[in-house]
GUKE-120251 format. One line per 5 residues: number of its first residue (from 0); their letters; for each residue x, y, z of N, C-alpha, C. Coordinates in Angstrom, 3 decimals, padded with zeros to 6 digits. Atoms other than C-alpha are relative to their C-alpha. Layout:
REM residues N
NUM) a) X Y Z X Y Z X Y Z; ...;
***
This chain:
REM residues 206
0) mnktk) 000.866 -001.195 000.066 000.014 -000.021 -000.058 000.905 001.190 000.084; -000.784 -001.364 -000.009 001.513 003.449 -000.979 -000.358 000.886 001.258; 000.196 -000.883 -001.143 002.015 005.811 001.724 -000.103 001.540 -000.568; 000.415 -001.444 000.419 000.879 009.679 001.577 001.314 000.585 000.549; -001.297 -000.791 -000.330 003.718 012.354 001.772 -000.273 000.703 001.271;
5) senir) 000.278 -000.754 -001.309 002.020 013.953 004.683 000.333 -000.872 001.178; -000.430 000.913 -001.046 002.679 010.936 006.955 001.475 000.159 000.575; -001.276 000.070 -000.683 005.512 010.792 009.447 000.675 -001.289 -000.308; -000.616 001.290 000.271 008.212 008.270 008.411 000.852 -000.176 001.150; -000.987 000.371 -001.154 009.502 006.531 011.372 001.084 -001.053 -000.344;
10) iliad) -001.257 000.670 000.586 012.967 005.195 010.744 000.974 -000.782 001.122; -000.840 000.628 -000.677 015.056 002.610 012.352 001.584 -000.013 -000.761; -001.396 -000.063 000.575 018.989 002.996 011.773 000.652 -001.375 000.709; -000.775 001.395 -000.629 021.070 -000.345 011.948 001.383 000.106 -000.429; -001.344 -000.118 000.441 024.817 000.262 011.691 000.912 -000.237 001.267;
15) dhpiv) -000.984 000.352 -001.095 027.742 -000.978 013.774 000.975 001.318 000.568; -001.143 -001.214 -000.230 029.701 002.387 013.687 -000.918 001.229 000.595; 000.747 -001.101 -000.737 028.340 004.963 016.295 -000.053 001.373 -000.802; -000.106 -001.229 000.711 029.634 007.952 014.056 -000.996 -000.046 -001.220; 000.985 000.083 001.293 027.443 006.677 011.053 -001.264 000.320 000.682;
20) rqgls) 001.218 000.030 -000.576 024.367 006.355 013.288 -000.324 001.437 000.502; 000.241 -001.347 -000.175 024.961 009.769 014.576 -000.214 000.848 -001.107; 000.025 -000.833 001.053 025.614 011.373 011.391 -001.366 -000.333 -000.684; 001.404 000.309 000.490 022.328 009.758 009.945 -001.155 000.713 000.722; 000.892 -000.655 -000.859 020.328 010.876 012.781 -000.086 001.582 -000.027;
25) dllip) -000.280 -001.414 000.176 021.605 014.446 012.509 -000.541 000.476 -001.273; 000.585 -000.294 001.296 020.586 014.371 008.813 -001.510 -000.184 000.114; 001.560 000.415 000.347 017.087 012.790 009.211 -000.909 000.861 000.995; 000.739 -000.838 -000.888 016.025 014.513 012.410 -000.717 001.220 -000.254; 000.513 -001.369 000.388 015.556 018.048 011.293 -000.904 -000.102 -000.997;
30) rngmt) 000.694 000.178 001.191 013.820 016.763 008.305 -001.527 000.067 000.325; 001.194 000.053 -000.343 010.081 017.501 008.340 -000.607 -001.434 -000.619; 000.482 001.155 000.637 008.186 014.257 008.122 000.883 -001.255 000.301; -001.023 001.171 -000.305 011.127 011.919 009.374 000.440 000.053 001.393; -000.234 000.170 -001.359 011.645 010.621 012.804 000.928 -001.320 000.157;
35) vvgea) -000.959 001.272 -000.294 014.357 008.194 014.003 -000.313 -000.551 001.372; 000.683 000.737 -001.270 012.628 005.898 016.484 000.919 -000.943 000.705; -000.918 001.066 -000.689 015.780 003.619 017.326 001.328 -000.153 -000.989; -001.435 000.368 000.610 019.365 002.761 016.562 000.635 -001.307 000.340; -000.508 001.411 -000.190 020.684 -000.964 016.236 001.614 -000.087 -000.391;
40) engrq) -001.288 000.105 000.200 024.458 -001.502 016.548 000.436 -001.288 -000.695; -000.346 001.204 000.462 024.309 -005.042 015.158 -001.300 -000.616 -000.731; 000.997 000.652 000.873 022.194 -007.332 012.697 -001.264 -000.561 001.044; 001.036 000.811 -000.921 020.307 -009.317 015.631 -000.651 001.152 000.735; 000.825 -000.893 -000.623 019.526 -006.124 017.392 -001.222 000.787 -000.846;
45) avema) 000.955 -000.511 000.840 018.002 -004.664 014.385 -001.232 -000.713 -000.313; 001.292 000.896 000.078 015.628 -007.664 014.000 -000.724 000.273 001.229; 000.841 -000.112 -001.332 014.550 -007.444 017.609 -000.555 001.404 -000.003; 000.532 -001.327 000.038 014.118 -003.534 017.305 -001.089 000.198 -000.982; 000.877 -000.175 001.239 012.155 -003.915 013.927 -001.226 -000.703 000.609;
50) qqlkp) 001.263 000.446 -000.483 009.666 -006.268 015.686 -000.568 000.779 001.157; 000.653 -000.603 -001.058 009.224 -004.149 018.869 -000.403 001.374 -000.580; 000.370 -001.357 000.272 009.151 -000.637 017.198 -000.746 000.123 -001.211; 000.621 -000.048 001.065 007.561 -001.500 013.956 000.221 001.439 -001.028; -000.379 -001.124 000.586 009.372 001.315 012.120 -000.664 -000.064 -001.538;
55) dlilm) 000.319 000.012 001.518 008.204 002.488 008.597 001.116 -000.358 -000.925; -001.191 000.468 001.093 011.632 002.010 006.959 001.058 -000.089 000.934; -001.279 000.436 -000.539 014.977 000.495 008.135 001.021 000.311 -000.747; -001.166 -000.300 000.702 018.126 002.002 007.068 001.155 -001.003 000.405; -000.863 001.118 -000.319 020.438 -001.104 007.064 001.178 -000.221 -000.556;
60) dmimp) -001.540 000.086 000.562 024.269 -001.391 006.800 000.033 -001.581 -000.331; -000.170 001.445 000.505 025.320 -004.735 005.196 000.978 -000.647 000.726; -000.999 000.737 -000.803 028.438 -005.587 007.188 -000.097 000.465 001.449; 000.233 -000.117 -001.392 027.529 -005.917 010.833 000.287 -001.199 000.720; -000.304 001.190 -000.995 028.414 -008.171 013.793 -001.225 -000.906 000.138;
65) elnga) 001.133 000.995 -000.335 026.063 -011.119 014.683 -000.768 -000.290 -001.112; 000.604 000.374 001.319 024.040 -010.941 011.601 000.281 001.066 -000.951; -000.377 -001.121 000.845 024.851 -009.085 008.529 -001.279 000.443 -000.473; 001.188 -000.596 000.393 022.526 -006.832 006.836 -001.071 -000.840 -000.855; 000.704 000.843 000.970 021.269 -009.371 004.205 -000.738 -000.983 000.962;
70) eatal) 000.590 000.982 -000.861 020.671 -011.909 007.034 -001.064 000.683 000.835; 000.974 -000.720 -000.666 018.819 -009.356 009.206 -001.295 000.462 -000.758; 000.894 -000.287 000.883 016.740 -008.152 006.410 -000.948 -001.246 -000.411; 000.751 001.229 000.332 015.598 -011.748 005.430 -000.716 -000.367 001.235; 000.703 000.489 -001.287 014.613 -012.348 009.243 -001.143 000.996 000.090;
75) irdtd) 001.062 -001.007 -000.280 012.663 -009.068 009.265 -001.192 -000.341 -000.930; 000.982 000.229 000.990 010.831 -009.751 006.071 -000.811 -001.382 000.145; 000.747 001.134 -000.153 009.969 -013.247 007.082 -001.183 000.075 001.041; 001.090 -000.288 -000.913 007.936 -011.921 010.162 -000.915 001.250 -000.428; 000.752 -001.037 000.484 006.845 -008.745 008.374 000.171 000.113 -001.462;
80) pgari) -000.184 -000.043 001.558 006.540 -009.019 004.599 -000.009 001.418 -000.581; 000.159 -001.427 000.561 005.655 -005.355 004.273 001.012 000.857 000.429; -000.916 -000.829 -000.563 008.795 -004.146 005.903 000.667 000.625 -001.157; -000.643 -000.675 000.917 010.468 -001.428 004.101 001.566 000.105 000.452; -001.496 000.223 -000.596 014.256 -001.853 004.138 000.992 000.641 -001.259;
85) lilts) -000.926 -000.789 001.011 016.848 000.440 002.423 001.386 -000.290 000.441; -001.421 000.462 -000.394 020.504 -000.949 002.468 000.762 001.261 -000.336; -001.034 -001.183 000.165 023.113 001.855 002.993 001.418 -000.672 000.201; -001.242 000.869 -000.355 026.625 000.287 002.593 001.193 000.835 -000.946; -001.281 -000.496 000.611 030.323 001.195 001.459 000.292 -000.900 -001.147;
90) fgned) -000.413 001.191 000.915 030.416 -001.946 -000.761 -000.837 000.270 -001.216; 000.968 -000.107 001.175 029.190 -001.130 -004.364 000.418 -000.979 -000.941; -000.192 000.837 001.080 029.404 -004.241 -006.235 -001.273 -001.003 -000.238; 001.469 000.838 000.311 026.669 -006.581 -007.925 -000.017 -000.948 000.941; 000.145 001.075 -000.884 027.370 -009.350 -005.630 -000.853 000.398 001.290;
95) ileea) 000.791 -000.785 -001.031 026.279 -007.165 -002.710 -001.390 000.299 -000.248; 001.418 -000.426 000.272 023.313 -005.878 -004.383 -000.773 -001.293 -000.282; 000.678 001.137 -000.140 022.337 -009.351 -005.166 -000.535 -000.767 001.135; 000.376 000.637 -001.500 022.444 -010.583 -001.691 -000.930 000.845 000.677; 000.994 -000.810 -000.688 020.552 -007.681 -000.524 -001.414 -000.258 -000.513;
100) lqaga) 001.424 000.105 000.637 017.681 -008.047 -003.135 -000.581 -001.524 000.252; 000.325 001.432 -000.256 017.596 -011.906 -002.389 -000.772 -000.074 001.256; 000.477 000.050 -001.288 017.038 -011.007 001.166 -001.390 000.770 000.182; 001.325 -000.760 -000.074 014.045 -008.631 000.437 000.271 001.449 000.083; 000.017 -001.383 -000.124 015.430 -005.227 000.519 -000.526 000.729 -001.222;
105) qgfll) 000.540 -000.731 001.170 013.782 -002.541 -001.688 000.892 001.035 -000.410; -000.882 -001.053 000.377 016.656 -000.090 -001.920 001.275 -000.320 000.399; -001.537 000.246 -000.250 020.311 -000.048 -002.087 000.500 001.452 -000.463; -000.672 -001.384 000.119 022.372 003.210 -001.701 001.385 -000.122 000.724; -001.358 -000.114 -000.572 026.168 003.756 -001.117 000.238 001.147 000.837;
110) kdsqp) -000.022 -001.067 -001.018 027.388 005.621 001.742 000.657 001.371 -000.310; -000.594 -001.151 000.607 029.304 008.076 -000.456 -001.102 000.868 -000.742; 001.148 -000.891 000.757 025.865 009.328 -001.902 -000.163 001.525 000.804; 000.227 -001.248 -000.392 024.964 012.856 -001.522 -001.225 000.034 001.164; 001.024 000.002 -000.935 022.701 013.687 001.604 -001.484 000.194 -000.618;
115) ddllq) 001.373 -000.070 000.748 019.750 014.750 -000.737 -000.392 -001.329 -000.811; 000.200 001.303 000.398 020.174 011.527 -002.438 -000.588 -001.073 000.910; 000.518 001.019 -001.010 019.622 009.595 000.753 -001.497 000.199 000.345; 001.208 -000.324 -000.481 016.685 011.591 001.731 -001.012 -000.466 -001.228; 000.961 000.361 001.308 014.994 011.039 -001.753 -000.193 -001.692 000.019;
120) avrtv) -000.062 001.587 -000.262 015.995 007.180 -001.219 -001.153 -000.453 000.990; 000.988 000.388 -001.185 014.238 007.005 002.086 -001.483 000.208 -000.378; 001.481 -000.159 000.541 010.917 008.623 000.400 -000.439 -000.854 -000.970; 000.371 000.793 000.976 011.062 006.463 -002.568 -000.213 -001.410 000.585; 000.270 001.444 -000.704 011.219 003.179 -000.503 -001.148 -000.060 000.793;
125) yqgql) 001.186 -000.233 -000.914 008.813 004.429 001.980 -001.344 000.003 -000.868; 001.109 -000.051 000.911 006.402 005.013 -001.020 -000.285 -001.509 -000.615; 000.190 001.276 000.559 006.737 001.176 -001.958 000.802 -000.181 -001.228; -000.830 000.171 001.278 009.212 001.858 -004.903 001.309 -000.405 000.139; -001.422 000.646 -000.018 012.502 000.095 -005.826 000.891 001.091 -000.220;
130) ilpph) -001.128 -000.912 000.287 015.610 002.317 -005.789 001.492 -000.691 000.159; -001.089 000.717 000.150 018.780 000.831 -007.028 001.084 000.935 -000.788; -000.945 -000.743 000.860 022.182 002.195 -008.407 000.021 -000.552 -001.402; 000.117 000.324 001.493 021.887 002.025 -012.231 001.079 -001.090 -000.322; -001.149 000.644 000.564 025.342 000.801 -012.925 000.155 -001.396 000.552;
135) lvlkl) 000.103 001.164 -000.554 024.942 -002.004 -010.539 -001.002 -000.996 -000.274; 001.170 000.694 000.571 021.613 -003.094 -011.770 000.386 -000.658 -001.527; -000.282 000.489 001.316 022.950 -003.434 -015.205 001.094 -001.119 -000.028; -000.984 001.176 -000.155 025.939 -005.460 -014.170 -000.649 -001.234 000.591; 000.539 001.097 -000.521 023.698 -007.685 -012.226 -000.989 -000.690 -001.023;
140) ikkpg) 000.780 000.666 001.149 021.373 -008.240 -015.160 000.812 -000.767 -001.019; -000.742 000.815 000.641 024.094 -009.121 -017.210 001.083 -001.153 000.476; -000.650 000.976 -000.759 025.763 -011.341 -014.738 -000.475 -001.542 -000.418; 000.328 001.221 000.346 026.007 -015.011 -015.926 -000.538 -000.725 001.001; 000.662 000.665 -001.073 023.960 -017.490 -014.153 -001.522 000.234 000.233;
145) pkvel) 001.530 -000.381 -000.569 020.434 -017.529 -012.416 -000.074 001.460 000.472; 000.332 -001.333 -000.283 018.928 -014.255 -012.156 -000.689 000.364 001.123; 000.652 -000.332 -001.311 017.965 -012.640 -008.886 -001.420 000.521 -000.608; 001.502 -000.528 000.286 014.111 -012.049 -008.873 -000.058 001.583 000.371; 000.084 -001.360 -000.301 013.833 -008.231 -008.944 -001.611 000.448 -000.337;
150) eadlt) 001.230 -000.562 000.181 010.509 -006.304 -008.606 -000.044 000.595 -001.473; -000.010 -000.676 001.410 011.763 -004.571 -011.831 000.493 -001.081 -001.000; -000.519 001.159 000.836 012.105 -007.959 -013.712 -000.342 000.581 -001.452; 000.030 -000.464 001.395 012.623 -007.204 -017.267 -000.562 -001.121 -001.068; 000.473 000.916 001.037 011.005 -009.040 -020.288 001.253 -000.273 -000.882;
155) drere) -001.198 000.265 000.836 013.303 -010.774 -022.840 000.037 000.917 -001.075; -000.195 -001.135 001.041 012.262 -008.129 -025.417 000.635 001.316 000.665; -000.492 -000.895 -000.607 013.043 -005.457 -022.973 001.454 -000.038 000.196; -001.251 000.261 -000.346 016.346 -006.962 -022.180 000.844 000.264 -001.654; -000.603 000.056 001.441 017.076 -007.048 -026.132 000.079 001.534 -000.422;
160) vmfav) 000.023 -001.419 000.551 016.150 -003.224 -026.650 001.093 000.540 001.011; -000.956 -000.492 -000.789 018.334 -002.434 -023.487 001.468 -000.245 -000.514; -001.267 000.251 000.593 021.488 -004.169 -025.043 000.276 000.801 -001.275; 000.142 -000.834 001.250 020.596 -002.266 -028.231 000.521 001.433 000.342; -000.379 -001.535 -000.518 020.727 001.070 -026.301 001.387 -000.021 000.413;
165) eqgms) -001.250 -000.007 -000.532 023.910 -000.032 -024.747 001.097 000.150 -001.093; -000.830 -000.137 001.135 025.488 -000.264 -028.159 -000.034 001.255 -000.703; 000.089 -001.467 000.743 024.413 003.290 -029.124 -000.924 000.033 -001.082; 000.783 -000.122 001.121 021.762 002.458 -031.351 -001.143 000.958 000.089; 001.205 -000.804 -000.081 018.915 004.870 -032.140 -001.267 -000.797 -000.165;
170) nkeia) 001.423 000.518 000.035 015.241 004.192 -031.829 -000.354 -000.796 -001.505; 000.014 000.527 001.365 015.128 003.709 -035.524 000.662 -001.208 -000.404; -000.673 001.280 000.215 017.976 001.294 -035.636 -000.438 -001.282 000.696; 000.332 001.128 -000.816 016.667 -000.798 -032.726 -001.213 -000.394 -000.702; 001.163 000.274 000.502 013.275 -000.732 -034.363 000.176 -000.996 -001.411;
175) eqlni) -000.410 000.525 001.282 014.834 -001.921 -037.833 000.545 -001.535 000.399; -000.823 001.214 -000.424 017.058 -004.749 -036.020 -001.061 -000.907 000.496; 000.961 000.974 -000.665 014.142 -006.203 -034.046 -001.235 -000.085 -000.625; 001.233 000.100 000.796 011.556 -005.798 -036.623 -001.213 000.491 000.737; 001.189 -000.476 -000.794 009.249 -003.696 -034.455 -000.101 001.477 -000.335;
180) sintv) -000.007 -001.282 000.321 007.955 -000.196 -034.735 000.726 000.895 000.859; -000.735 -001.046 -000.825 009.665 002.918 -033.316 -000.823 000.274 001.316; 000.677 -000.059 -001.044 006.766 003.353 -031.084 000.030 -000.984 001.126; -000.268 001.206 -000.882 007.171 -000.078 -029.675 001.284 000.117 000.668; -001.301 -000.375 -000.485 010.770 000.664 -029.044 -000.007 001.128 001.188;
185) rshis) -000.022 -001.214 -000.919 009.989 003.990 -027.284 -000.793 -000.646 001.280; 000.569 000.707 -001.033 007.457 001.959 -025.232 000.652 -000.847 001.072; -001.167 000.798 -000.912 010.104 -000.700 -024.091 000.775 000.602 000.874; -000.736 -000.907 -000.785 012.220 002.015 -023.127 -000.641 000.728 001.242; 000.830 -000.426 -001.143 009.573 003.722 -021.111 -000.303 -000.751 001.091;
190) nmlkk) 000.220 000.979 -001.021 008.752 000.601 -019.326 001.158 -000.330 000.858; -001.131 000.476 -000.648 012.326 -000.321 -018.394 000.609 001.216 000.896; -000.348 -001.069 -000.775 012.973 003.294 -017.164 -000.836 -000.069 001.437; 001.057 000.048 -001.272 009.735 002.956 -014.665 000.596 -001.289 000.712; -000.300 001.027 -000.914 010.756 -000.615 -013.604 001.342 000.052 000.677;
195) lnftn) -001.265 000.169 -000.652 014.343 000.100 -012.835 000.179 001.379 000.745; -000.121 -001.350 -000.731 013.583 003.643 -011.414 001.045 000.915 -000.516; -001.227 -000.841 000.732 015.998 005.272 -013.951 -000.855 001.377 -000.163; 000.371 -001.229 000.473 015.482 008.780 -015.132 000.023 000.286 -001.456; -000.322 -000.470 001.520 016.746 008.801 -018.658 000.528 -001.233 -000.669;
200) rtqla) -000.475 001.124 000.650 017.788 006.311 -021.146 001.639 -000.321 -000.121; -001.368 000.133 -000.018 021.482 007.104 -020.923 000.489 -001.011 001.407; -000.525 000.963 -001.106 021.576 005.203 -017.537 -000.283 -001.518 -000.459; 000.075 001.479 000.574 020.605 002.149 -019.636 001.274 -000.465 -000.605; -001.179 000.202 000.656 023.805 002.432 -021.215 001.279 -000.073 000.667;
205) i) -001.183 -000.056 -000.945 026.206 002.697 -018.264 000.729 -001.362 000.105;
***
């Protein structure tokens, strides 16, 4: 169920570094519509506090003692399938992203992101939308082997169009190669941007 912008977002922060927890609290607390309801210093505590506090959103680090972020996320989602979890990590690779998504996280953001990007990511995940780094998503999609199940799962045709965009092909060239209309190409690109929460087609070619 979608949330309304007027609602207060109750946030649980889970990170094993006190300075990170403090920094996030300092960033979030002054913001209208956001409240930090708790801070967990390890994954097991995050699970316990999530059950006790029922936050609207959890900011979850990936590397923590006792339980890592993916393990904690999976346990939280097992007991509360509607939990909103945004991973905030220093490790930007597709394997970490895959682990987070398999656990049930709806968002993934790097710790070197700008403060405004974090605030927007919080709002996006709170609204029930997926937010992921474009370059990691594309690496994950192209990774050999079984594919992780994404809420933003692409069709075979959409993948064909995406790979054509990566080659720098125009809509007309893609249409001719795939024997479809230009309008159909535009429709596939539009659908991919929405599914992946991208803002423009250049992100498909990263």
